[in-house]
C-alpha positions, 0 to 999 in steps of 0.5 A, a space after each residue: 851921608 848928606 853933603 850941605 853946600 853953598 857957593 859961599 862956604 866949604 861943604 860939609 857932611 852930616 850923617 843921614 840920621 842926624 839930618 833926618 832928626 834935625 828936619 823932624 824937629 823943625 817940622 820940615 819935609 826931608 828929601 834928597 836932594 833939596 834946596 833952601 832958597 835965600 828967602 827961607 834962610 832967615 826963618 831957618 836960622 831962627 828956628 835952628 837957633 831956637 832948637 839949639 837953645 831947647 836942646 841945651 836947656 834939656 841937656 843942662 836939666 838932665 845933668 842936674 838930675 844926674 848930679 842929684 841922683 848921684 848925690 843921693 846914692 851912697 855907693 860910688 858904683 851906683 852913680 850914673 855915667 855921664 852923657 857922652 857923644 856929640 849933642 845935636 845942638 853942637 851938630 847944628 853949629 856948622 849948618 847954622 854958620 853956613 845958613 848965615 853966610 849964605 843969607 848974607 851973600 843971598 845964596 841958596 843952600 843945597 843938600 844931596 847924598 854924598 857921592 863919595 868924592 871929596 
């Protein structure tokens, strides 16, 4: 687990694989621990919001494709199950909120391996 924190907001945890996926999709080098200084936050916010938009558009297209596929099937047991789980776009929400607050207060955001302490 990776803990994100800033002096301006409560810290939160994300699974390592989710954080690695976010960094990979944003073409950022992932290492633990790490820091985003205030001067990088605005660009990161924009990049993460753009990533959210792309993910959500892709998910909407997948849902439409599944609906079309289901409508073309005559047997109900052939219908594809709905996608479940939490989207990466949704998992970005707390991180973007933290980045915005830190940017507003000119504070850095750090991440580190969770030590298991609250």
